[in-house]
N, C-alpha and C positions, 0 to 999 in steps of 0.2 A: 910477118909471114901470114899468108892467107890460110884460113883453117882447112880448106880443101886439100892443101898440100900435105897436111898431117893426117887427115881422115882417110884419104885414098890408100896410102900404104898400110895403115892399120886395118882397113877392111880386107885388103889382099892377104895380110898375115893371118887374120882370123879365118878367112876362107881356106887358106893353105892348111891351117891347123885342123879345121873341120874335115878336110879331105883326108889328111893323115889319120885322124880318128876314125873316119868311115872305113878306110882300108884296114885298120887294125881290128875294129870291132865287127863290122859287117862282113867284109871279105875274108878276113883272117889270113891274108897273104903277105907274109913278112918279106918275101923276096921283092915284091912290087914296092913295098914301103921303103926298102933300102935304095931301090932305083929312083924313087921320087924324092926322098928326104934329103939326101946330100946335095943334089943339084938345086933343090929348092932353098935350102939353107945358104948355099953359096950365093944364089941370086939375091936373097934377102940381105946378105952381108955386103955384097957389092952395091946394092941399091942404097943401103944405109950409109955406106961410105961416100957415095956420090952426093946424097942429100946433105950429109954433114959438110962436105967440102964446098958445095955450091951455096947452101943456105945459112952458113954460120955467120 
């Protein structure tokens, strides 16, 4: 497996985590966090499942 296929998803997960931290720390808006967190986690889960099924 080419390393870029592993690095890109990890970079996006780190960016997503930083965005959630920004919303919690800087904006202090928990309603927006709930609106972003669950679809984001669902997307990451589906993405991981597709990666697992295609690249195993």
